[in-house]
N, C-alpha and C positions, 0 to 999 in steps of 0.2 A: 209147403210145411213149415211150422214153425215150432222152433224147440225152446222149451223155458226151464230157466234155471232158477230155484229158489234159494235163498241165503238167507243167514240172520237169525235163524232159531237157537234158545237155549235153555238153560236152566235159571227163572229168575221168581224170585219171592213175589207172594201178594201187593200190589199198590207199587210195583215197578212198572216200567215201561220197554217196551223192546220194539226194534222196525225191523220189518222183514223186506226183502228184496226178490225182484220177479223179473229177470235178464231174459231177453228173448232174440233169437237167433233165428234166420231164418228169412221170412216173406215181411213186408212191409208190414212194420209193428203198430205204426199208427192208423191201419186202417181196422184193427180189431178192439172191440170190449175186451176189458181184463176184470176177472173176478176173483176174487179170494174164496176158497170153503176150508173147511175143517171138516177132521173125522177123531171122534175120541175112540177108544175100544170099546169094542161090543156096540157102537153109534154107527147112523149110518151118515155119510158125507153133508154136512149142510152150506147153505150159501151163509156168507160172512157179508160180503161189501164186494162193488165194482164199481167202473169207470166208464165212461165213455172214451171215445176214439180219441178224441182231444184233451178231455182232461177236464172238461169245463164244468162236467155233471158227474154224482155219483148217486148209489141207493145203497143202503146198508139194513143188515137183521137188525131188528129192534133191541136185540140181547147186547149188541155192540154198540150203539147208538151214542153219539156223544162220548165213546170211548176211544174208539178205533176211526181212523180216517187212511183213505187211500189218494196218492197222487200219482201223477206219471212223467217220465222225462222222456219224450217219444225221441230226442237226439242222440240220446244214451240206452234207446231198446231198452226201458227199466221203468218199472212200476213199483211203488212204496207202501206197506201197511205199516202205519203207525198206530201202536198199539199201547193204550195208556190206561193207568188205573186197574192192571191184570188181577185178574180172579183166578182161583185154584178152576174155578169150573170153564176156564179158556186154555186150559190143559186139552192142547190136541195136536196133530198132523196138520201143517197147513200148506194147500195148493193154492198155486196161481193156476188160472185157465186163461184159455185166450178164444175167442166167438166171434161172430157176424151178428147175433141178435142183439137188438136195442136195449140198451144197458139198463133200462126201466124194467124190462121184461125176462131179464138173463138170471133168473133165480135157480135153475133147476141146472145138474152135472150133464143133461142132455142140450142143454144149450150150446155148450163149450164144444168146440172141437180139439184142441190141444190143451195139453195137461204137461205140469210140473213131477219130479219126484216128492214133491213135498219136503218140509222140514220141520224138525220138532220143535214144539213150545210145552215148557211144561213151567207151571204155577206154583208153588209150594204155599202153602198156608202158614 
């Protein structure tokens, strides 16, 4: 069992930056691929970005390419999502998730076994 806790959400203006954290409790965190998803009101939860078990490789959605980066510190059981140049359309609840599927193929919610409770990010124009 892995418990995930997100933090760092908030209200920012367009163009600002924000860093989210996802801290894991439980099983060996370094065994898991970690992904970030987001869900806006009335929309389906969508893939944002993922990182491999050792942090050496990442994959991201086209909508956040060159704006969002993901990193991890396995010694601290934490994954970070750095979001730059935020846009109003980035407004959503952001969720981190952990799973065992290869990071380059883990784009769907069903590819992950554990989920955090989410943290809200609101970007005003």
